[in-house]
All heavy atoms as an XYZ file, in Angstrom:
809
protein
N       5.604    -38.221     14.417
C       6.614    -37.334     14.936
C       6.693    -37.455     16.451
O       7.761    -37.311     17.009
C       6.312    -35.894     14.521
C       7.419    -34.972     14.983
S       7.324    -33.255     14.525
C       7.235    -33.298     12.793
N       5.573    -37.708     17.099
C       5.628    -37.809     18.555
C       6.487    -38.985     19.005
O       7.166    -38.899     20.028
C       4.222    -37.910     19.143
O       3.567    -39.048     18.649
N       6.496    -40.072     18.230
C       7.348    -41.214     18.581
C       8.815    -40.809     18.541
O       9.602    -41.205     19.399
C       7.083    -42.382     17.636
N       9.186    -40.000     17.553
C      10.563    -39.521     17.468
C      10.900    -38.676     18.694
O      11.959    -38.831     19.293
C      10.758    -38.701     16.190
C      12.066    -37.928     16.164
C      13.268    -38.572     15.912
C      12.090    -36.558     16.405
C      14.469    -37.871     15.899
C      13.280    -35.854     16.398
C      14.466    -36.504     16.148
O      15.637    -35.811     16.136
N      10.004    -37.795     19.068
C      10.268    -36.922     20.213
C      10.369    -37.705     21.512
O      11.191    -37.395     22.369
C       9.181    -35.856     20.328
C       9.177    -34.813     19.216
C       7.964    -33.911     19.349
C      10.456    -34.005     19.220
N       9.537    -38.734     21.652
C       9.521    -39.504     22.897
C      10.635    -40.545     22.969
O      11.246    -40.733     24.022
C       8.165    -40.194     23.067
C       6.980    -39.265     23.276
C       5.679    -40.055     23.257
C       7.112    -38.489     24.575
N      10.889    -41.235     21.855
C      11.799    -42.382     21.912
C      12.996    -42.326     20.974
O      14.010    -42.961     21.229
C      11.016    -43.670     21.594
C       9.867    -43.887     22.554
O      10.037    -43.632     23.756
O       8.779    -44.296     22.088
N      12.900    -41.610     19.855
C      13.949    -41.684     18.851
C      14.944    -40.550     18.870
O      16.003    -40.647     18.266
N      14.630    -39.488     19.552
C      15.498    -38.311     19.562
C      16.708    -38.567     20.442
O      16.585    -39.056     21.555
C      14.700    -37.123     20.097
C      15.379    -35.804     19.944
C      14.360    -34.710     20.307
N      14.901    -33.407     20.041
C      15.577    -32.698     20.923
N      15.781    -33.163     22.138
N      16.048    -31.519     20.610
N      17.894    -38.240     19.951
C      19.084    -38.430     20.780
C      19.004    -37.595     22.057
O      18.368    -36.535     22.072
C      20.226    -37.935     19.893
C      19.691    -37.974     18.511
C      18.218    -37.729     18.635
N      19.627    -38.043     23.128
C      19.596    -37.272     24.374
C      20.396    -35.982     24.230
O      21.252    -35.874     23.359
C      20.256    -38.210     25.386
C      21.139    -39.085     24.558
C      20.443    -39.245     23.242
N      20.083    -35.034     25.055
C      20.835    -33.779     25.032
C      19.949    -32.610     25.422
O      18.732    -32.718     25.446
N      20.563    -31.511     25.697
C      19.824    -30.347     26.143
C      19.430    -29.400     25.030
O      18.834    -28.363     25.289
N      19.735    -29.703     23.798
C      19.422    -28.823     22.682
C      17.918    -28.810     22.430
O      17.277    -29.858     22.430
C      20.164    -29.283     21.428
S      19.916    -28.196     20.017
N      17.358    -27.610     22.217
C      15.914    -27.487     21.992
C      15.533    -27.603     20.518
O      14.359    -27.573     20.181
C      15.411    -26.171     22.559
C      15.517    -26.127     24.086
C      14.902    -24.884     24.678
N      13.606    -24.530     24.177
C      12.434    -25.050     24.593
N      12.434    -25.988     25.509
N      11.300    -24.634     24.082
N      16.500    -27.749     19.637
C      16.190    -27.937     18.223
C      15.490    -29.268     18.048
O      15.719    -30.216     18.790
C      17.457    -27.913     17.371
C      18.224    -26.629     17.411
C      17.598    -25.616     16.480
N      18.361    -24.395     16.480
C      18.590    -23.672     15.413
N      18.115    -24.037     14.257
N      19.285    -22.565     15.499
N      14.625    -29.368     17.021
C      13.838    -30.580     16.828
C      14.684    -31.748     16.334
O      14.701    -32.815     16.931
C      12.686    -30.305     15.857
C      11.773    -31.487     15.561
C      11.143    -32.025     16.839
C      10.710    -31.080     14.571
N      15.397    -31.564     15.237
C      16.147    -32.665     14.648
C      17.631    -32.510     14.943
O      18.242    -31.508     14.602
C      15.903    -32.728     13.140
C      14.477    -33.042     12.806
C      13.647    -32.075     12.285
C      13.974    -34.309     13.037
C      12.333    -32.355     11.994
C      12.648    -34.610     12.754
C      11.833    -33.630     12.223
N      18.156    -33.532     15.582
C      19.558    -33.532     15.978
C      20.295    -34.639     15.232
O      19.681    -35.542     14.662
C      19.677    -33.760     17.485
C      18.910    -32.791     18.380
C      19.054    -33.207     19.832
C      19.368    -31.374     18.160
N      21.601    -34.571     15.292
C      22.411    -35.622     14.693
C      22.138    -36.951     15.384
O      21.849    -36.999     16.571
C      23.889    -35.292     14.849
C      24.356    -34.135     14.005
C      25.790    -33.808     14.324
N      26.612    -35.000     14.390
C      27.680    -35.228     13.664
N      28.086    -34.322     12.822
N      28.368    -36.331     13.787
N      22.258    -38.032     14.616
C      22.071    -39.372     15.177
C      23.356    -39.896     15.805
O      23.334    -40.858     16.555
C      21.589    -40.337     14.096
N      24.500    -39.263     15.469
C      25.792    -39.651     16.026
C      26.357    -38.481     16.821
O      26.052    -37.329     16.554
C      26.755    -40.026     14.904
C      26.362    -41.339     14.230
C      27.282    -41.622     13.097
N      26.792    -40.818     11.962
C      27.182    -40.958     10.724
N      28.105    -41.831     10.428
N      26.686    -40.229      9.759
N      27.181    -38.804     17.787
C      27.777    -37.774     18.638
C      28.573    -36.784     17.788
O      29.148    -37.180     16.777
C      28.672    -38.431     19.687
N      28.616    -35.549     18.139
C      27.945    -34.936     19.293
C      26.455    -34.711     19.008
O      26.084    -34.194     17.962
C      28.671    -33.603     19.461
C      29.151    -33.262     18.089
C      29.435    -34.580     17.415
N      25.617    -35.140     19.945
C      24.172    -35.103     19.756
C      23.569    -33.716     19.865
O      22.441    -33.501     19.454
C      23.479    -36.018     20.766
C      23.844    -37.461     20.602
C      24.473    -38.148     21.618
C      23.558    -38.134     19.429
C      24.806    -39.487     21.469
C      23.887    -39.464     19.254
C      24.513    -40.140     20.293
N      24.296    -32.784     20.449
C      23.719    -31.454     20.630
C      23.897    -30.565     19.397
O      23.679    -29.371     19.449
C      24.288    -30.771     21.870
C      25.798    -30.591     21.795
O      26.429    -31.228     20.930
O      26.334    -29.828     22.609
N      24.265    -31.168     18.277
C      24.404    -30.430     17.020
C      23.159    -30.695     16.183
O      22.789    -31.843     15.965
C      25.670    -30.883     16.258
C      25.760    -30.191     14.896
C      26.902    -30.605     17.094
N      22.505    -29.625     15.754
C      21.284    -29.798     14.976
C      21.621    -29.950     13.501
O      22.691    -29.596     13.037
C      20.325    -28.642     15.193
C      20.906    -27.292     14.894
C      20.921    -26.654     13.695
C      21.565    -26.430     15.806
N      21.547    -25.447     13.811
C      21.951    -25.275     15.094
C      21.877    -26.493     17.166
C      22.610    -24.213     15.687
C      22.536    -25.436     17.747
C      22.889    -24.318     17.022
N      20.650    -30.492     12.791
C      20.825    -30.687     11.359
C      20.697    -29.358     10.633
O      19.805    -28.569     10.913
C      19.759    -31.643     10.818
C      19.900    -33.099     11.217
C      18.722    -33.900     10.721
C      21.190    -33.670     10.655
N      21.563    -29.149      9.692
C      21.495    -27.955      8.853
C      20.509    -28.218      7.719
O      20.165    -29.382      7.438
C      22.874    -27.643      8.247
O      23.245    -28.733      7.391
C      23.924    -27.439      9.334
N      20.054    -27.176      7.030
C      19.192    -27.412      5.861
C      19.847    -28.331      4.831
O      19.191    -29.191      4.254
C      18.975    -26.006      5.298
C      19.080    -25.116      6.501
C      20.157    -25.752      7.359
N      21.160    -28.187      4.638
C      21.865    -29.075      3.718
C      21.873    -30.517      4.192
O      21.774    -31.449      3.397
N      21.974    -30.712      5.504
C      21.929    -32.058      6.062
C      20.572    -32.709      5.860
O      20.478    -33.891      5.503
N      19.512    -31.937      6.046
C      18.158    -32.450      5.814
C      17.979    -32.807      4.346
O      17.445    -33.859      4.004
C      17.088    -31.432      6.271
C      15.695    -31.888      5.869
C      17.175    -31.203      7.765
N      18.477    -31.936      3.461
C      18.372    -32.178      2.020
C      19.072    -33.484      1.643
O      18.544    -34.282      0.868
C      18.971    -31.011      1.249
C      18.865    -31.159     -0.241
C      19.434    -29.941     -0.956
C      19.317    -30.119     -2.450
N      19.852    -28.981     -3.181
N      20.246    -33.711      2.211
C      20.970    -34.949      1.926
C      20.225    -36.181      2.405
O      20.146    -37.190      1.695
N      19.662    -36.111      3.585
C      18.898    -37.243      4.131
C      17.695    -37.543      3.253
O      17.413    -38.695      2.916
C      18.461    -36.947      5.583
C      19.683    -36.942      6.495
C      17.412    -37.946      6.057
C      19.413    -36.372      7.878
N      16.963    -36.497      2.874
C      15.772    -36.680      2.043
C      16.152    -37.220      0.669
O      15.494    -38.125      0.148
C      14.977    -35.358      1.929
C      13.851    -35.479      0.924
C      14.440    -34.952      3.283
N      17.226    -36.711      0.076
C      17.670    -37.189     -1.238
C      18.015    -38.672     -1.196
O      17.617    -39.441     -2.076
C      18.884    -36.395     -1.714
O      18.537    -35.066     -1.954
N      18.753    -39.078     -0.164
C      19.120    -40.503     -0.041
C      17.883    -41.367      0.212
O      17.781    -42.469     -0.340
C      20.159    -40.693      1.058
C      21.542    -40.161      0.653
C      22.619    -40.513      1.656
N      22.416    -39.933      2.972
C      22.744    -38.698      3.329
N      23.311    -37.891      2.441
N      22.541    -38.259      4.543
N      16.945    -40.885      1.006
C      15.719    -41.649      1.278
C      14.887    -41.802      0.002
O      14.345    -42.882     -0.259
C      14.903    -40.970      2.367
N      14.805    -40.754     -0.803
C      14.074    -40.828     -2.069
C      14.731    -41.832     -3.013
O      14.046    -42.617     -3.676
C      13.985    -39.456     -2.730
S      12.869    -38.312     -1.890
N      16.055    -41.803     -3.059
C      16.779    -42.744     -3.923
C      16.533    -44.185     -3.477
O      16.286    -45.066     -4.308
C      18.271    -42.430     -3.913
N      16.593    -44.429     -2.162
C      16.341    -45.786     -1.652
C      14.916    -46.237     -1.947
O      14.680    -47.406     -2.224
C      16.590    -45.848     -0.147
C      18.042    -45.917      0.231
C      18.234    -46.297      1.699
N      17.396    -45.565      2.617
C      17.703    -44.397      3.205
N      18.859    -43.821      2.937
N      16.882    -43.818      4.033
N      13.965    -45.311     -1.879
C      12.555    -45.648     -2.123
C      12.222    -45.665     -3.615
O      11.110    -46.005     -3.988
C      11.658    -44.647     -1.407
N      13.203    -45.280     -4.434
C      13.027    -45.223     -5.887
C      11.867    -44.311     -6.285
O      11.031    -44.652     -7.120
C      12.871    -46.620     -6.477
C      14.098    -47.487     -6.254
C      13.958    -48.883     -6.821
O      12.871    -49.256     -7.292
O      14.960    -49.618     -6.778
N      11.815    -43.140     -5.647
C      10.836    -42.114     -5.993
C      11.579    -40.855     -6.421
O      12.767    -40.699     -6.145
C       9.876    -41.785     -4.812
C       9.071    -43.006     -4.416
C      10.641    -41.246     -3.619
N      10.861    -39.973     -7.103
C      11.516    -38.746     -7.559
C      11.956    -37.921     -6.353
O      11.309    -37.946     -5.303
C      10.574    -37.951     -8.451
O       9.416    -37.583     -7.737
N      13.058    -37.201     -6.502
C      13.581    -36.419     -5.377
C      12.570    -35.400     -4.861
O      11.803    -34.823     -5.627
C      14.799    -35.710     -5.980
C      15.156    -36.492     -7.186
C      13.890    -37.086     -7.696
N      12.562    -35.219     -3.558
C      11.676    -34.243     -2.911
C      12.537    -33.222     -2.197
O      13.560    -33.560     -1.615
C      10.757    -34.943     -1.911
N      12.104    -31.991     -2.252
C      12.821    -30.933     -1.558
C      12.109    -30.538     -0.281
O      11.041    -31.056      0.057
N      12.701    -29.597      0.413
C      12.141    -29.138      1.676
C      10.744    -28.548      1.494
O       9.869    -28.731      2.335
C      13.072    -28.115      2.318
N      10.538    -27.839      0.384
C       9.214    -27.236      0.170
C       8.133    -28.308      0.089
O       7.066    -28.168      0.681
C       9.202    -26.377     -1.094
C       7.865    -25.781     -1.366
N       7.369    -24.723     -0.639
C       6.895    -26.119     -2.243
C       6.151    -24.433     -1.080
N       5.857    -25.266     -2.052
N       8.412    -29.384     -0.633
C       7.411    -30.448     -0.754
C       7.153    -31.100      0.612
O       6.027    -31.435      0.949
C       7.832    -31.508     -1.752
C       6.661    -32.461     -2.001
C       6.908    -33.642     -2.892
N       7.764    -33.440     -4.017
C       8.230    -34.458     -4.737
N       7.914    -35.698     -4.428
N       9.020    -34.232     -5.761
N       8.196    -31.270      1.395
C       8.012    -31.847      2.726
C       7.153    -30.941      3.601
O       6.247    -31.403      4.300
C       9.367    -32.096      3.388
C      10.242    -33.151      2.741
C      11.581    -33.214      3.450
C       9.557    -34.500      2.753
N       7.432    -29.645      3.579
C       6.640    -28.691      4.365
C       5.194    -28.671      3.883
O       4.266    -28.650      4.677
C       7.240    -27.289      4.281
C       8.531    -27.122      5.041
C       9.162    -25.769      4.797
N       8.324    -24.661      5.177
C       8.234    -24.161      6.407
N       8.953    -24.695      7.372
N       7.458    -23.144      6.663
N       5.013    -28.684      2.567
C       3.679    -28.650      1.993
C       2.888    -29.903      2.397
O       1.730    -29.817      2.805
C       3.780    -28.548      0.472
C       2.474    -28.407     -0.213
N       1.790    -27.217     -0.256
C       1.706    -29.297     -0.857
C       0.661    -27.388     -0.907
N       0.593    -28.646     -1.284
N       3.533    -31.051      2.293
C       2.874    -32.308      2.664
C       2.534    -32.324      4.145
O       1.433    -32.718      4.532
C       3.774    -33.506      2.305
O       4.025    -33.470      0.903
C       3.123    -34.819      2.687
N       3.461    -31.890      4.981
C       3.191    -31.839      6.419
C       2.004    -30.934      6.714
O       1.107    -31.294      7.491
C       4.428    -31.361      7.177
N       1.970    -29.768      6.091
C       0.884    -28.820      6.343
C      -0.464    -29.373      5.892
O      -1.451    -29.298      6.633
C       1.167    -27.501      5.637
N      -0.514    -29.940      4.699
C      -1.796    -30.446      4.212
C      -2.265    -31.653      5.021
O      -3.457    -31.789      5.295
C      -1.728    -30.794      2.712
O      -0.654    -31.695      2.480
C      -1.533    -29.554      1.866
N      -1.350    -32.514      5.431
C      -1.739    -33.663      6.248
C      -2.206    -33.223      7.636
O      -3.130    -33.806      8.206
C      -0.600    -34.679      6.350
C      -0.330    -35.413      5.049
C      -1.545    -36.167      4.526
O      -2.270    -36.812      5.320
O      -1.781    -36.116      3.307
N      -1.580    -32.205      8.193
C      -2.041    -31.666      9.465
C      -3.472    -31.156      9.340
O      -4.331    -31.441     10.192
C      -1.130    -30.537      9.949
C       0.198    -30.954     10.550
C       1.133    -29.751     10.680
C      -0.029    -31.599     11.915
N      -3.745    -30.401      8.277
C      -5.099    -29.886      8.075
C      -6.102    -31.011      7.872
O      -7.193    -30.985      8.436
C      -5.129    -28.928      6.884
C      -4.483    -27.572      7.111
C      -4.385    -26.801      5.808
C      -5.272    -26.774      8.144
N      -5.735    -32.000      7.073
C      -6.646    -33.130      6.824
C      -6.946    -33.915      8.094
O      -7.989    -34.529      8.226
C      -6.063    -34.050      5.769
C      -6.168    -33.503      4.378
C      -5.720    -34.503      3.334
N      -5.757    -33.862      2.033
C      -4.754    -33.854      1.170
N      -3.635    -34.475      1.456
N      -4.871    -33.241      0.021
N      -6.002    -33.912      9.015
C      -6.226    -34.663     10.256
C      -6.910    -33.817     11.332
O      -7.072    -34.269     12.454
C      -4.911    -35.241     10.777
O      -4.043    -34.196     11.169
N      -7.291    -32.585     10.967
C      -8.081    -31.785     11.900
C      -7.343    -30.656     12.598
O      -7.930    -29.964     13.434
N      -6.085    -30.444     12.277
C      -5.347    -29.344     12.903
C      -5.887    -28.010     12.391
O      -6.385    -27.913     11.271
C      -3.856    -29.455     12.586
N      -5.786    -27.000     13.205
C      -6.222    -25.663     12.807
C      -5.118    -24.963     12.030
O      -3.952    -25.377     12.074
C      -6.571    -24.847     14.045
O      -5.396    -24.560     14.782
N      -5.481    -23.879     11.351
C      -4.467    -23.097     10.648
C      -3.447    -22.528     11.625
O      -2.268    -22.430     11.305
C      -5.110    -21.966      9.853
C      -5.676    -22.352      8.494
C      -6.342    -21.157      7.833
C      -4.599    -22.915      7.596
N      -3.901    -22.173     12.809
C      -2.982    -21.653     13.825
C      -1.951    -22.711     14.208
O      -0.766    -22.404     14.392
C      -3.752    -21.184     15.048
N      -2.382    -23.962     14.308
C      -1.449    -25.044     14.637
C      -0.461    -25.287     13.492
O       0.733    -25.493     13.727
C      -2.218    -26.319     14.969
C      -2.978    -26.214     16.276
C      -3.975    -27.329     16.486
O      -4.621    -27.770     15.506
O      -4.127    -27.753     17.647
N      -0.955    -25.238     12.261
C      -0.073    -25.397     11.109
C       0.954    -24.267     11.088
O       2.143    -24.494     10.866
C      -0.874    -25.442      9.789
C       0.041    -25.390      8.579
C      -1.740    -26.691      9.745
N       0.488    -23.052     11.333
C       1.389    -21.893     11.365
C       2.471    -22.076     12.424
O       3.638    -21.737     12.204
C       0.604    -20.616     11.623
N       2.086    -22.625     13.562
C       3.058    -22.833     14.634
C       4.094    -23.883     14.242
O       5.296    -23.687     14.444
C       2.339    -23.249     15.916
C       3.260    -23.368     17.101
C       2.508    -23.724     18.366
O       1.342    -24.116     18.342
N       3.164    -23.592     19.494
N       3.650    -24.984     13.654
C       4.574    -26.045     13.247
C       5.538    -25.540     12.181
O       6.737    -25.818     12.229
C       3.797    -27.285     12.735
C       4.721    -28.277     12.048
C       3.066    -27.957     13.887
N       5.017    -24.792     11.204
C       5.853    -24.306     10.111
C       6.568    -23.000     10.446
O       7.334    -22.497      9.640
C       5.011    -24.117      8.845
C       4.366    -25.378      8.278
C       3.597    -25.046      7.013
C       5.384    -26.459      8.026
N       6.286    -22.468     11.618
C       6.896    -21.227     12.104
C       6.585    -20.036     11.212
O       7.415    -19.179     10.954
C       8.406    -21.410     12.283
C       8.708    -22.511     13.297
C      10.146    -22.629     13.576
N      10.551    -21.397     14.278
C      11.653    -21.273     14.960
N      12.470    -22.279     15.049
N      11.963    -20.151     15.540
N       5.330    -20.000     10.737
C       4.870    -18.848      9.970
C       4.545    -17.713     10.930
O       3.986    -17.934     11.996
C       3.612    -19.190      9.171
C       3.865    -20.097      8.021
N       2.872    -20.855      7.450
C       4.986    -20.376      7.321
C       3.373    -21.553      6.447
N       4.655    -21.284      6.352
N       4.878    -16.511     10.538
C       4.557    -15.341     11.365
C       3.112    -14.911     11.197
O       2.544    -14.255     12.052
C       5.474    -14.187     11.006
C       6.903    -14.420     11.435
C       7.726    -13.151     11.294
N       9.079    -13.403     11.721
C      10.125    -13.316     10.934
N       9.989    -12.977      9.672
N      11.329    -13.567     11.399
N       2.514    -15.264     10.081
C       1.164    -14.820      9.767
C       0.284    -16.013      9.389
O       0.731    -16.917      8.677
C       1.221    -13.828      8.599
O      -0.052    -13.596      8.069
N      -0.968    -15.984      9.833
C      -1.911    -17.035      9.432
C      -2.181    -16.976      7.934
O      -2.505    -17.984      7.318
C      -3.231    -16.898     10.195
C      -3.224    -17.414     11.622
C      -4.597    -17.211     12.263
C      -2.840    -18.868     11.695
N      -2.056    -15.797      7.342
C      -2.271    -15.662      5.901
C      -1.286    -16.523      5.125
O      -1.625    -17.081      4.076
C      -2.154    -14.199      5.488
N      -0.081    -16.662      5.625
C       0.914    -17.515      4.976
C       0.480    -18.969      5.040
O       0.604    -19.713      4.065
C       2.291    -17.338      5.642
O       2.628    -15.961      5.630
C       3.358    -18.138      4.925
N      -0.065    -19.382      6.164
C      -0.514    -20.768      6.329
C      -1.805    -21.035      5.567
O      -2.087    -22.180      5.213
C      -0.740    -21.072      7.808
O       0.435    -20.841      8.524
N      -2.593    -20.002      5.310
C      -3.895    -20.169      4.651
C      -3.757    -20.735      3.242
O      -4.706    -21.324      2.728
C      -4.640    -18.846      4.625
N      -2.591    -20.601      2.623
C      -2.427    -21.151      1.271
C      -2.597    -22.664      1.264
O      -2.973    -23.241      0.255
C      -1.075    -20.765      0.642
C       0.086    -21.351      1.439
C      -0.936    -19.274      0.496
C       1.433    -21.237      0.769
N      -2.359    -23.306      2.399
C      -2.502    -24.759      2.472
C      -3.957    -25.189      2.589
O      -4.291    -26.330      2.300
C      -1.692    -25.320      3.642
C      -0.223    -25.070      3.471
C       0.438    -24.114      4.223
C       0.505    -25.764      2.519
C       1.788    -23.872      4.044
C       1.853    -25.527      2.325
C       2.485    -24.574      3.099
O       3.812    -24.336      2.912
N      -4.836    -24.285      2.978
C      -6.254    -24.627      3.128
C      -6.878    -24.946      1.781
O      -7.802    -25.755      1.699
C      -6.999    -23.489      3.809
N      -6.401    -24.342      0.708
C      -6.992    -24.564     -0.608
C      -6.728    -25.968     -1.135
O      -7.384    -26.415     -2.064
C      -6.496    -23.526     -1.594
C      -5.029    -23.666     -1.947
C      -4.595    -22.591     -2.898
C      -3.111    -22.753     -3.204
N      -2.608    -21.670     -3.985
N      -5.810    -26.674     -0.548
C      -5.453    -28.005     -1.025
C      -6.493    -29.045     -0.631
O      -6.730    -30.002     -1.344
C      -4.058    -28.407     -0.487
C      -3.704    -29.819     -0.882
C      -3.022    -27.433     -0.999
N      -7.161    -28.849      0.488
C      -8.139    -29.819      0.979
C      -9.479    -29.563      0.300
O     -10.368    -28.929      0.845
C      -8.256    -29.723      2.502
C      -9.012    -30.894      3.082
O      -9.585    -31.694      2.310
O      -9.047    -31.005      4.319
N      -9.622    -30.086     -0.903
C     -10.819    -29.817     -1.699
C     -12.068    -30.411     -1.079
O     -13.151    -29.850     -1.211
C     -10.621    -30.322     -3.116
C      -9.571    -29.519     -3.832
C      -9.496    -29.869     -5.286
N      -8.512    -28.980     -5.899
C      -7.773    -29.305     -6.913
N      -7.891    -30.491     -7.455
N      -6.911    -28.447     -7.411
N     -11.954    -31.551     -0.420
C     -13.128    -32.160      0.207
C     -13.696    -31.226      1.277
O     -14.912    -31.016      1.353
C     -12.780    -33.518      0.805
N     -12.833    -30.654      2.089
C     -13.301    -29.726      3.120
C     -13.841    -28.447      2.491
O     -14.841    -27.893      2.959
C     -12.169    -29.399      4.093
N     -13.208    -27.983      1.426
C     -13.692    -26.775      0.753
C     -15.059    -27.008      0.118
O     -15.902    -26.119      0.111
C     -12.693    -26.322     -0.309
C     -11.398    -25.704      0.212
C     -10.459    -25.410     -0.957
C     -11.679    -24.443      0.996
N     -15.309    -28.208     -0.406
C     -16.606    -28.522     -1.008
C     -17.730    -28.371      0.014
O     -18.814    -27.925     -0.313
C     -16.565    -29.948     -1.566
C     -17.144    -30.053     -2.952
C     -17.002    -31.461     -3.542
N     -15.827    -31.486     -4.406
C     -14.742    -32.199     -4.200
N     -14.640    -33.004     -3.193
N     -13.738    -32.150     -5.039
N     -17.457    -28.749      1.251
C     -18.469    -28.619      2.298
C     -18.769    -27.157      2.610
O     -19.873    -26.824      3.026
C     -18.005    -29.325      3.572
C     -17.932    -30.828      3.445
C     -17.419    -31.486      4.709
O     -17.508    -30.857      5.777
O     -16.946    -32.614      4.623
N     -17.801    -26.284      2.410
C     -17.973    -24.872      2.700
C     -18.579    -24.087      1.534
O     -19.142    -23.008      1.736
C     -16.621    -24.218      3.055
C     -15.920    -24.753      4.283
C     -14.535    -24.147      4.378
C     -16.720    -24.455      5.531
N     -18.461    -24.625      0.323
C     -18.911    -23.903     -0.859
C     -20.425    -23.739     -0.849
O     -21.170    -24.651     -0.492
C     -18.468    -24.649     -2.108
N     -20.853    -22.569     -1.250
C     -22.280    -22.281     -1.343
C     -22.714    -22.541     -2.778
O     -21.955    -22.342     -3.718
C     -22.521    -20.832     -0.950
C     -21.939    -20.593      0.450
C     -22.543    -19.456      1.090
N     -23.957    -19.720      1.252
C     -24.715    -19.007      2.030
N     -24.208    -18.030      2.710
N     -25.992    -19.258      2.158
N     -23.971    -22.962     -2.988
C     -24.442    -23.205     -4.347
C     -24.434    -21.909     -5.172
O     -24.653    -20.830     -4.634
C     -25.854    -23.724     -4.162
C     -26.126    -23.759     -2.714
C     -24.952    -23.244     -1.975
N     -24.152    -22.061     -6.454
C     -24.163    -20.920     -7.364
C     -25.597    -20.418     -7.515
O     -26.499    -21.214     -7.688
C     -23.594    -21.338     -8.708
C     -23.349    -20.177     -9.615
C     -24.158    -19.764    -10.619
C     -22.243    -19.299     -9.586
N     -23.616    -18.674    -11.226
C     -22.425    -18.354    -10.607
C     -21.095    -19.205     -8.806
C     -21.541    -17.337    -10.879
C     -20.208    -18.192     -9.074
C     -20.432    -17.273    -10.097
N     -25.833    -19.116     -7.412
C     -27.206    -18.595     -7.549
C     -27.818    -18.995     -8.887
O     -27.218    -18.831     -9.947
C     -27.013    -17.068     -7.478
C     -25.683    -16.868     -6.828
C     -24.862    -18.070     -7.182
N     -29.012    -19.569     -8.828
C     -29.713    -19.978    -10.030
C     -29.272    -21.324    -10.569
O     -29.841    -21.834    -11.524
N     -28.255    -21.930     -9.961
C     -27.754    -23.224    -10.414
C     -28.477    -24.364     -9.727
O     -29.300    -24.170     -8.829
N     -28.171    -25.555    -10.136
C     -28.771    -26.744     -9.527
C     -28.214    -26.907     -8.128
O     -27.041    -26.685     -7.879
C     -28.463    -27.976    -10.370
N     -29.035    -27.316     -7.193
C     -28.625    -27.466     -5.803
C     -27.957    -28.779     -5.548
O     -28.029    -29.720     -6.183
C     -29.820    -27.318     -4.874
């Protein structure tokens, strides 16, 4: 994403993240526009269609796997509460295994 922000983003004064690739550049993509782009990309890649929720979920879990904090995930996804972002923590089973305590009386 940083490459897009540094080199691929169209010029303009708009503070929105994703802008149109064709003029006028100061127009941001609508949710429907994002859905269309993702649908066409899935079709070209010959994979099952993905929606915005799957994209957000994948972004959040990959951020966590790469070492981002829940606060950072919350900021990227624009969650108002860390509790909302905490649902993504359960996906990283490898990290959860390290945190799990042995069951009392069970094998160590």
